[in-house]
C-alpha positions in Angstrom: -12.4 -27.4 49.6 -11.0 -28.5 53.0 -7.4 -29.0 54.2 -7.6 -32.7 53.4 -8.3 -31.9 49.8 -5.3 -29.5 49.7 -3.1 -32.2 51.2 -4.2 -34.6 48.4 -3.5 -32.0 45.7 -0.1 -31.0 47.1 1.3 -34.2 48.8 5.0 -33.1 48.5 4.8 -30.5 51.2 5.2 -31.0 55.0 2.6 -30.0 57.5 3.9 -26.5 57.9 3.9 -26.0 54.1 0.3 -27.4 53.8 -0.9 -25.0 56.5 0.6 -22.1 54.6 -1.0 -23.2 51.3 -4.4 -23.9 52.9 -4.5 -20.6 54.7 -3.8 -18.8 51.4 -6.3 -20.9 49.5 -9.1 -19.9 52.0 -8.4 -16.2 51.5 -8.4 -16.6 47.7 -11.6 -18.7 47.7 -13.5 -16.1 49.7 -12.1 -13.2 47.6 -12.9 -14.9 44.3 -16.3 -16.5 45.1 -18.2 -14.1 42.8 -15.6 -14.2 40.0 -15.9 -16.5 36.9 -13.8 -17.3 33.8 -14.8 -16.8 30.2 -16.5 -20.3 30.2 -18.6 -19.4 33.3 -16.6 -21.7 35.6 -15.5 -20.4 39.0 -12.3 -18.3 38.7 -10.7 -20.1 41.6 -10.0 -22.9 39.1 -7.3 -20.8 37.5 -5.0 -20.3 40.5 -5.6 -23.9 41.5 -4.4 -25.1 38.1 -1.4 -22.7 38.2 -0.5 -24.0 41.7 -0.6 -27.6 40.5 1.8 -26.7 37.6 4.2 -24.8 39.9 4.2 -27.7 42.4 4.1 -30.9 40.2 5.8 -29.7 37.0 8.3 -27.2 38.3 8.8 -28.2 41.9 8.4 -24.8 43.6 8.0 -24.4 47.3 4.9 -24.0 49.5 5.7 -20.3 49.7 5.3 -20.0 46.0 2.0 -21.9 46.0 0.6 -19.6 48.7 1.8 -16.6 46.7 -0.2 -17.7 43.7 -3.5 -17.8 45.7 -2.7 -14.5 47.5 -1.8 -12.8 44.2 -5.2 -13.6 42.7 -7.0 -12.6 45.9 -5.3 -9.2 46.2 -6.1 -8.4 42.5 -9.7 -7.9 43.7 -9.1 -7.0 47.3 -5.7 -5.2 47.5 -5.1 -5.7 51.3 -1.5 -6.6 51.3 -0.8 -5.9 55.0 -2.2 -9.3 55.9 0.3 -11.0 53.7 3.4 -9.7 55.4 2.0 -10.3 58.9 0.5 -13.8 58.3 2.7 -15.2 55.6 6.1 -13.5 56.0 8.2 -11.2 53.9 9.3 -13.9 51.4 5.7 -14.6 50.3 5.0 -10.8 50.4 7.8 -10.1 48.0 6.6 -12.7 45.5 3.0 -11.5 45.6 4.2 -7.9 45.2 6.1 -8.9 42.1 3.2 -10.8 40.6 0.8 -7.9 41.3 3.0 -5.4 39.6 3.4 -7.6 36.5 -0.4 -8.1 36.3 -0.8 -4.3 35.9 1.2 -4.4 32.7 -1.1 -4.2 29.7 0.0 -4.8 26.1 -1.2 -1.4 25.1 1.1 0.2 27.8 4.2 -1.4 26.3 2.9 -1.8 22.7 3.7 -5.5 23.2 7.2 -4.9 22.1 8.6 -8.2 23.5 11.8 -6.6 24.7 10.1 -3.8 26.7 7.5 -6.2 28.0 10.2 -8.6 29.2 12.2 -5.7 30.8 9.1 -4.7 32.8 8.5 -8.3 34.0 12.1 -8.7 35.0 12.2 -5.3 36.7 9.2 -6.3 38.8 10.7 -9.7 39.6 13.3 -9.1 42.3 13.2 -12.9 42.8 13.5 -15.2 39.7 10.6 -17.2 41.2 8.3 -14.5 40.2 9.2 -14.9 36.5 8.9 -18.7 36.8 5.4 -18.3 38.3 4.4 -16.0 35.5 5.4 -18.7 33.0 3.4 -21.3 35.0 0.4 -18.9 34.8 0.8 -18.5 31.1 1.0 -22.3 30.6 -2.4 -22.7 32.3 -3.8 -20.0 30.1 -2.5 -21.7 27.0 -4.0 -25.0 28.1 -7.4 -23.2 28.5 -7.2 -21.2 25.2 -10.5 -22.6 24.0 -12.5 -20.8 26.7 -11.5 -17.3 25.5 -13.1 -15.3 22.6 -11.2 -15.4 19.3 -9.6 -11.9 19.6 -8.4 -12.5 23.1 -7.2 -16.0 22.1 -5.1 -14.6 19.3 -3.6 -11.9 21.5 -2.6 -14.5 24.1 -1.0 -16.8 21.5 1.0 -13.9 20.2 2.2 -12.8 23.6 3.2 -16.4 24.3 5.1 -16.8 21.0 7.0 -13.5 21.4 7.7 -13.5 25.1 6.9 -16.6 27.2 8.3 -19.3 25.0 11.8 -17.6 24.9 11.6 -16.9 28.6 10.8 -20.5 29.4 13.7 -21.6 27.3 16.0 -19.2 29.0 15.0 -20.5 32.4 15.5 -24.2 31.4 11.8 -25.0 31.5 12.0 -27.1 28.4 8.9 -29.2 29.0 6.8 -26.1 29.5 8.4 -24.4 26.5 7.7 -27.4 24.3 4.1 -27.7 25.4 3.4 -24.0 24.7 5.0 -24.3 21.3 2.8 -27.2 20.4 -0.4 -25.4 21.7 0.6 -22.4 19.6 1.2 -24.7 16.5 -2.1 -26.5 17.0 -4.0 -23.1 16.8 -1.8 -21.5 14.1 -1.6 -24.5 11.7 -4.2 -27.0 12.8 -4.0 -29.2 9.6 -0.2 -29.4 9.7 -0.4 -30.1 13.5 -2.9 -33.0 13.0 -0.9 -34.5 10.1 2.4 -34.5 12.1 0.9 -35.8 15.4 -0.9 -38.6 13.5 2.4 -39.5 11.9 4.1 -39.6 15.3 1.4 -41.8 16.7 1.6 -44.3 13.8 5.4 -44.5 14.0 5.6 -44.8 17.8 6.2 -48.6 17.6 9.0 -48.2 15.1 10.8 -45.8 17.5 10.5 -48.3 20.4 11.9 -51.0 18.1 14.9 -48.9 17.1 15.7 -48.1 20.7 15.6 -51.9 21.6 17.9 -52.7 18.7 20.2 -49.8 19.6 20.8 -50.9 23.2 21.2 -54.6 22.6 25.0 -54.6 21.7 25.7 -52.2 24.6 23.9 -54.0 27.4 26.7 -56.4 28.4 29.4 -53.6 28.5 27.2 -51.4 30.7 26.3 -54.3 32.9 30.0 -55.3 33.4 30.8 -51.7 34.4 27.9 -51.7 36.9 26.3 -48.7 35.3 22.7 -48.3 36.2 20.6 -46.5 33.7 17.3 -46.3 31.9 16.4 -45.4 28.4 13.9 -42.9 27.2 12.7 -42.0 23.7 12.5 -38.2 23.5 10.4 -37.2 20.5 10.7 -33.7 19.0 7.6 -31.5 19.3 5.3 -31.2 16.3 6.4 -27.6 15.8 10.1 -28.5 15.8 9.5 -31.2 13.2 7.4 -28.9 11.0 10.2 -26.3 11.0 12.7 -28.9 10.1 10.5 -30.0 7.2 10.1 -26.4 6.0 13.8 -25.6 6.4 15.1 -28.7 4.7 12.2 -28.9 2.2 11.5 -32.6 3.1 8.5 -34.7 4.1 8.0 -36.0 7.6 10.0 -39.2 6.7 12.9 -37.0 5.6 13.5 -35.6 9.1 16.1 -38.0 10.5 16.2 -36.6 14.0 12.5 -36.9 14.8 13.5 -38.5 18.1 16.5 -39.0 20.3 17.5 -41.9 22.5 18.3 -40.7 26.0 20.5 -42.4 28.5 19.6 -41.5 32.1 22.4 -42.7 34.4 21.5 -43.4 38.1 24.4 -42.4 40.3 25.4 -40.3 43.3 25.3 -36.5 42.9 29.0 -35.9 42.6 30.1 -33.8 39.7 33.3 -35.7 38.9 31.6 -39.1 39.2 28.7 -37.9 37.0 31.0 -36.6 34.2 33.2 -39.7 34.3 30.2 -42.0 33.9 28.6 -39.9 31.0 31.9 -40.0 29.1 32.3 -43.7 29.7 28.8 -44.4 28.2 29.7 -42.0 25.4 32.8 -44.0 24.6 30.8 -47.3 24.5 28.3 -45.8 22.1 30.9 -44.4 19.7 32.9 -47.6 19.8 29.8 -49.5 18.7 28.3 -47.0 16.2 29.7 -44.7 13.6 29.5 -41.1 15.0 29.3 -37.7 13.4 31.8 -35.7 15.4 30.5 -32.4 13.8 27.3 -32.9 15.7 28.9 -33.5 19.1 27.4 -31.2 21.8 29.4 -31.1 25.0 27.3 -29.4 27.7 29.1 -31.3 30.5 32.3 -29.3 30.3 30.4 -26.1 29.5 26.8 -26.1 30.8 24.3 -23.8 29.2 23.7 -20.5 31.1 20.4 -21.9 32.3 22.2 -24.9 33.9 21.5 -27.5 31.2 24.0 -30.4 31.2 24.2 -33.2 28.8 26.2 -34.9 26.0 24.7 -35.1 22.5 26.0 -37.1 19.6 24.5 -38.3 16.3 25.3 -41.9 15.3 24.4 -44.3 12.4 23.0 -47.7 13.2 23.3 -51.0 11.3 20.4 -50.1 9.0 22.1 -46.8 8.1 19.6 -44.7 10.0 20.8 -41.6 11.9 20.0 -41.5 15.6 20.6 -38.7 18.1 21.8 -40.0 21.5 21.7 -37.9 24.7 23.7 -38.9 27.7 23.0 -37.4 31.2 22.5 -38.3 34.8 19.2 -38.4 36.7 20.1 -35.0 38.4 20.8 -33.5 35.0 17.6 -34.9 33.5 15.5 -33.5 36.3 17.1 -30.1 35.7 16.5 -30.4 32.0 12.9 -31.3 32.5 12.0 -28.7 35.1 14.9 -26.2 35.2 16.7 -25.4 38.4 13.6 -24.0 39.9 13.2 -27.1 41.9 16.2 -26.0 44.1 13.9 -23.4 45.6 11.7 -26.1 47.1 12.1 -25.1 50.7 12.7 -21.7 52.3 16.2 -21.4 53.7 17.8 -24.1 51.6 21.5 -23.5 51.3 22.2 -22.7 47.7 25.1 -24.6 46.3 27.8 -22.7 44.3 26.5 -23.8 40.9 23.0 -22.6 41.7 24.4 -19.2 42.7 26.3 -19.0 39.5 23.2 -20.1 37.5 21.0 -17.5 39.2 23.5 -14.8 38.3 23.5 -16.1 34.7 19.7 -16.1 34.7 19.5 -12.6 35.9 22.0 -11.6 33.1 20.0 -13.5 30.5 16.7 -12.0 31.6 18.1 -8.5 31.5 19.6 -8.9 28.1 17.4 -7.9 25.1 15.8 -10.8 23.4 17.9 -12.0 20.5 20.8 -9.6 21.3 24.5 -10.4 21.2 24.5 -10.5 25.0 21.5 -12.8 25.2 22.8 -16.4 25.8 19.7 -17.6 24.0 20.2 -15.4 21.0 20.7 -18.3 18.7 17.5 -19.9 19.9 15.6 -16.7 19.4 16.9 -16.1 15.9 16.5 -19.7 14.8 13.3 -20.6 16.5 11.1 -17.7 17.4 11.5 -15.7 14.2 10.7 -18.7 12.0 7.4 -19.8 13.6 5.1 -20.6 10.7 2.3 -18.2 10.0 0.0 -17.1 7.2 -0.8 -13.9 9.0 0.8 -11.1 10.8 -0.4 -9.7 14.0 0.1 -6.0 14.5 -1.1 -3.3 16.9 -2.5 0.2 16.9 -0.8 2.7 19.2 -3.5 2.1 21.7 -2.7 -1.7 21.8 -5.6 -2.9 19.6 -4.7 -6.2 17.9 -5.2 -6.4 14.1 -4.7 -9.5 12.0 -3.6 -9.1 8.4 -2.4 -11.5 5.7 1.3 -12.1 5.4 2.8 -9.4 3.1 0.4 -6.7 4.3 1.7 -3.1 4.0 1.3 0.1 6.0 -1.4 1.0 3.5 -3.3 -2.3 4.1 -3.2 -1.5 7.8 -4.6 2.0 7.2 -7.5 0.6 5.3 -8.1 -2.1 7.9 -8.5 0.7 10.5 -10.9 2.8 8.4 -11.5 3.3 4.7 -11.1 7.1 4.9 -7.8 6.7 6.8 -6.6 4.5 4.0 -7.6 7.0 1.3 -5.7 9.8 3.1 -2.7 7.7 4.1 0.7 9.2 3.3 2.9 6.8 5.3 3.3 5.5 8.9 5.5 4.9 11.8 6.5 1.3 12.7 7.7 1.0 16.3 8.4 4.8 16.2 10.3 4.8 12.9 8.9 6.6 9.9 8.2 4.4 6.9 6.6 4.5 3.4 3.1 3.2 2.7 4.7 0.3 0.9 6.5 -1.0 4.0 5.6 -4.6 4.8 4.5 -5.4 8.4 5.9 -8.0 10.7 4.2 -9.7 13.7 4.4 -7.5 16.8 4.8 -4.2 15.0 3.1 -1.2 16.5 1.9 0.9 13.5 0.8 4.5 13.6 -0.7 6.0 10.4 0.2 9.4 9.0 -2.4 11.1 6.7 -3.1 14.2 4.8 -6.4 15.7 3.7 -4.8 16.5 0.3 -3.8 12.9 -0.3 -5.5 11.1 -3.2 -5.3 7.4 -4.2 -3.2 6.3 -7.1 -3.7 3.3 -9.4 -0.1 2.3 -8.4 -1.5 1.5 -4.9 -3.1 -1.6 -6.4 0.3 -3.0 -7.2 1.3 -3.5 -3.6 -1.7 -3.8 -1.3 -2.8 -7.4 -0.5 -6.1 -7.1 1.4 -9.3 -7.3 -0.5 -10.7 -4.4 1.5 -7.8 -2.1 0.4 -8.1 -3.2 -3.2 -11.9 -2.7 -3.3 -11.8 0.7 -1.6 -9.0 2.0 -3.9 -10.9 0.9 -7.0 -14.1 2.5 -5.7 -12.3 5.8 -5.0 -10.6 5.8 -8.4 -14.0 5.0 -10.0 -15.7 7.8 -8.1 -13.3 10.4 -9.7 -14.0 9.0 -13.1 -17.8 8.8 -12.4 -17.9 12.5 -11.4 -16.3 13.4 -14.7 -18.6 11.0 -16.5 -21.6 12.6 -14.9 -20.5 16.1 -16.1 -19.8 14.7 -19.5 -23.1 13.0 -19.8 -25.0 16.1 -18.8 -23.0 18.3 -21.2 -23.6 15.9 -24.1 -27.3 15.6 -23.2 -27.7 19.4 -23.4 -25.9 19.6 -26.7 -27.9 16.7 -28.2 -31.1 18.6 -27.2 -29.8 21.7 -29.0 -28.8 19.7 -32.0 -32.2 17.9 -32.0 -30.3 14.6 -32.1 -30.6 11.4 -30.2 -27.8 9.0 -29.0 -29.1 5.4 -28.7 -27.3 2.5 -27.2 -26.3 1.0 -30.5 -24.7 4.2 -31.7 -23.0 4.8 -28.3 -21.5 1.3 -28.4 -20.2 1.8 -32.0 -18.5 5.1 -31.1 -16.9 3.6 -28.0 -15.5 0.7 -30.0 -14.2 2.8 -32.8 -12.6 5.5 -30.5 -11.2 2.7 -28.4 -12.7 3.7 -25.0 -12.5 0.8 -22.5 -15.9 1.6 -21.0 -18.9 3.9 -21.6 -17.9 5.6 -18.3 -14.5 6.4 -19.8 -16.2 7.9 -22.9 -18.4 10.3 -20.8 -15.4 11.1 -18.6 -13.4 12.2 -21.6 -16.1 14.6 -22.5 -16.4 15.9 -19.0 -12.7 16.7 -18.6 -12.3 18.1 -22.1 -10.1 15.3 -23.4 -12.5 15.1 -26.4 -14.5 18.0 -27.9 -18.2 17.5 -27.6 -18.4 18.8 -31.2 -16.4 15.8 -32.3 -19.1 13.5 -30.8 -21.6 15.1 -33.1 -19.5 14.2 -36.1 -19.1 10.6 -34.9 -22.8 10.3 -34.5 -23.5 11.6 -38.0 -20.7 9.5 -39.4 -22.2 6.4 -37.9 -25.8 7.3 -38.9 -24.8 7.9 -42.5 -22.9 4.6 -42.6 -25.9 2.5 -41.5 -29.2 1.7 -43.2 -32.2 3.8 -42.1 -34.1 1.9 -39.5 -37.1 2.8 -37.4 -35.9 4.6 -34.3 -36.6 2.4 -31.3 -37.5 3.9 -28.0 -34.5 4.4 -25.8 -34.4 3.6 -22.1 -35.0 7.2 -21.3 -38.1 7.3 -23.5 -39.5 4.3 -21.7 -39.2 6.1 -18.3 -42.4 7.6 -17.0 -42.3 11.4 -17.1 -42.9 11.4 -13.3 -39.6 9.7 -12.7 -37.5 12.9 -12.9 -38.7 15.9 -11.0 -37.1 19.3 -11.2 -35.2 20.1 -7.9 -33.2 23.2 -8.6 -30.7 22.6 -11.3 -30.5 18.8 -10.8 -32.9 16.0 -11.7 -33.4 14.3 -8.4 -36.0 11.7 -7.5 -37.5 12.1 -4.0 -38.4 8.8 -2.4 -39.9 7.4 0.8 -40.7 4.0 2.3 -43.8 3.8 0.1 -43.9 4.5 -3.6 -45.3 7.8 -4.5 -48.4 7.4 -6.7 -47.6 7.1 -10.3 -43.9 6.5 -9.8 -42.5 3.0 -10.4 -39.6 2.3 -8.1 -38.6 -0.3 -5.6 -35.8 -1.3 -3.3 -33.1 -3.5 -4.8 -32.9 -7.0 -3.1 -29.2 -7.3 -3.7 -28.4 -4.6 -1.0 -31.8 -3.9 0.8 -31.6 -0.1 1.3 -33.3 1.4 4.3 -34.4 4.9 4.9 -31.4 7.2 5.5 -28.9 5.1 3.5 -26.8 6.8 0.8 -28.6 5.6 -2.4 -28.9 5.9 -6.1 -31.4 4.8 -8.7 -30.9 2.5 -11.6 -33.4 2.6 -14.5 -34.2 -1.0 -15.5 -35.7 -2.1 -18.8 -38.9 -3.6 -17.3 -39.0 -3.0 -13.6 -38.9 0.8 -13.4 -36.2 2.3 -11.1 -34.4 0.1 -8.5 -33.0 1.9 -5.5 -29.5 0.7 -4.5 -27.2 1.5 -1.6 -24.0 3.4 -2.7 -22.1 0.5 -1.0 -24.0 -2.1 -2.9 -21.7 -4.8 -4.3 -23.2 -4.1 -7.8 -22.9 -0.3 -7.6 -19.5 0.1 -9.2 -20.4 -2.2 -12.1 -23.7 -0.5 -12.8 -22.2 3.0 -12.6 -19.3 1.9 -14.8 -21.3 0.1 -17.5 -24.6 2.2 -17.5 -23.9 5.7 -16.3 -26.8 7.0 -18.6 -29.2 4.9 -16.6 -28.1 6.2 -13.2 -30.8 8.4 -11.4 -29.9 10.8 -8.6 -32.1 10.0 -5.6 -32.6 11.3 -2.1 -34.9 10.5 0.7 -37.8 12.7 1.7 -37.0 15.1 4.5 -39.8 13.6 6.6 -39.1 10.4 8.6 -40.1 7.2 6.9 -43.6 6.1 7.5 -42.9 2.5 6.7 -40.5 -0.4 7.4 -37.6 -1.6 5.4 -36.3 -5.2 5.3 -32.6 -5.6 5.3 -30.2 -8.5 6.0 -27.4 -9.0 8.5 -24.6 -11.5 8.5 -23.1 -12.3 11.9 -20.1 -14.5 13.0 -20.1 -15.3 16.7 -18.3 -17.7 19.0 -19.9 -21.1 19.5 -21.6 -20.1 22.7 -25.4 -21.0 23.0 -26.2 -17.8 24.9 -25.1 -15.5 22.0 -28.2 -16.4 19.9 -30.6 -15.3 22.6 -28.5 -12.2 23.2 -28.8 -11.2 19.6 -32.5 -11.7 19.5 -33.0 -9.7 22.7 -31.1 -6.8 21.2 -33.2 -6.7 18.0 -36.5 -6.9 20.0 -35.4 -4.0 22.3 -35.4 -1.6 19.4 -38.0 -0.5 16.7 -37.1 -3.6 14.8 -38.5 -7.0 14.2 -37.0 -10.3 13.0 -38.4 -11.6 9.7 -35.9 -14.5 9.1 -33.2 -16.1 11.3 -30.8 -18.8 10.3 -27.9 -20.4 12.2 -25.2 -22.7 10.9 -22.5 -24.1 13.2 -19.0 -24.0 11.9 -17.2 -26.6 14.1 -13.9 -26.1 12.3 -13.7 -22.4 13.2 -15.6 -22.8 16.4 -18.3 -20.2 15.4 -21.9 -19.7 14.6 -22.6 -18.3 11.1 -25.9 -16.4 11.5 -28.0 -14.8 8.7 -31.1 -12.8 9.6 -33.5 -10.4 8.0 -35.0 -7.6 10.1 -37.5 -4.8 9.5 -36.5 -1.4 10.6 -37.9 2.1 10.0 -34.5 3.8 9.2 -30.8 3.4 9.0 -30.6 5.2 12.4 -32.4 2.4 14.1 -30.4 -0.2 12.1 -27.2 1.4 13.3 -28.4 1.1 16.9 -29.1 -2.6 16.5 -25.8 -3.4 14.7 -23.8 -1.4 17.2 -25.3 -3.3 20.2 -24.7 -6.6 18.5 -21.2 -5.8 17.6 -20.4 -5.0 21.3 -21.4 -8.4 22.5 -18.5 -10.3 23.9 -18.9 -13.4 21.7 -19.6 -11.6 18.4 -16.6 -11.7 16.1 -18.0 -9.8 13.0 -21.3 -8.3 11.8 -22.0 -6.9 8.3 -25.0 -6.1 6.1 -26.1 -8.4 3.4 
């Protein structure tokens, strides 16, 4: 890009300003020539886009534009001496502030919005630095789709918690509104589309209302020689949605979807400006019935960020309520872009009001977000905390982002980190404060889990956890305790039955369970195992049932149907030793529901017709089989020798919609002792992902773990799990 291109991109600067910008751009282009963004495009596109925002949408000076390019250049080549010598101290100070801010990582500050903001402000000796950081974030939000899902969610959260309130504090309302709508589009896509479609379809109605509104006022304004133009200012989709939620109404029930804005063209004299605004106000309220309770006078008392305007709500002839805003062109420029435009040129003489405003800005930026001393406290309380969400975003102490459903507790978070951590969880610390495992989480919380090796899960946990993972793992763990007792009870009963020379068939077992009111057969055996019932009582129940039924030929039980070779003596336990290939004379096979591979934790299930099926302990059917048929469960372990064969297993992968990811996955599989037997890809356009299912052949779980670990580490892979 040559100087002529720069002049076309930044036409508002004089020759000296363009020389400064072009010189900085050349340095950045050279420093960043090897750098790319997440979409593969040259990284220089980012500072160029930020510079256009700072110039066109905020109105910052050429020094600020140069600082944007130099900041990105020095991130990769930290030679700052050249800046102070070639660009001056003013540019150097801005670059220095931006560079310091760029070193702040969410994990350093735990993304506590207040701390993060304090750091930004402390590194911003000049408010321009903060403004440029907001311009940078706007460009990032406009480019959200190029980032991987996790990174995208983190950036949305940062923007919601920090940059939207900061933009509001600095009077950058257009930027604030755009970032809100981008956030809303990603957080609630269906609601966003519904509202924006409504706004488009009713655009003509709003123009008609504006035309009708001004008609009776035209002559009066003309007689007074008041020059003006009208604008229809429509609320953002997010603002409308929050009104709908708060007032519990439909889109049509929100009466202030838009405002009619008078923009008066007059000389920049405070007294003249105020007088004209109040004159227009008097004409409007003479013609239309007004709601004085909704009068907002920011002429007499401008907002801390410099916002000046008169707001009033009136009722038109049709009985519709309309918000009317009255301001001058100068006031409107400030409302649209903030007072940052006053920094347009180095050395400009700051007027008194600007100095006052800068002082107020500094005070506002240094105040904790939402505090009593924050001039924007009401905004923060009313707006930021009520942003719609079906999820909460929380962080580990190291800064790792975790997404959980709304209502999730500390215990849910512990299970999300790791199942074993969830089982041993005794409580946690939220933002440094100790809390119970039942404490509900809020977006932005930093959660540290406390645990104890002596902790055991309770059935009560199921009453407050909300994630499926937590519920499943708790149930499994509770079931494991009962299963261990049931195993002991079954073995004890089996020995006694052998001594008594008695048999216990399925029919008799079912009858005893029903009569003694056990919920499951597992509960029956568990009661024997823990001594709740005396095994001698079971003998009586068997005899009682046998005597009460007609003699029938004794059918073979499932155990009798088993080949003798199925159970081999291994010390004191009956354990089946298996390998990749069936041992001669032993009928067993790998279950298709979970596809075990050599090295997995497994158990055997004795079927009626297909011998023994080998299942993974993590099989989705495991809990049900162990619960309903504990007497059919066979202890199994793999041979000590490595497997001599291959096992087929399935993988399910969710990945970002990037064409390269498919080849990357295939390359990883082929780089190990594994081969692809089936590969299927479905595009999920709504989620922006590939849903991939594949079957691979591997010699052992060790090799499978290598494959899955490598795939999981791919930048565009969101999730991987076994089928």
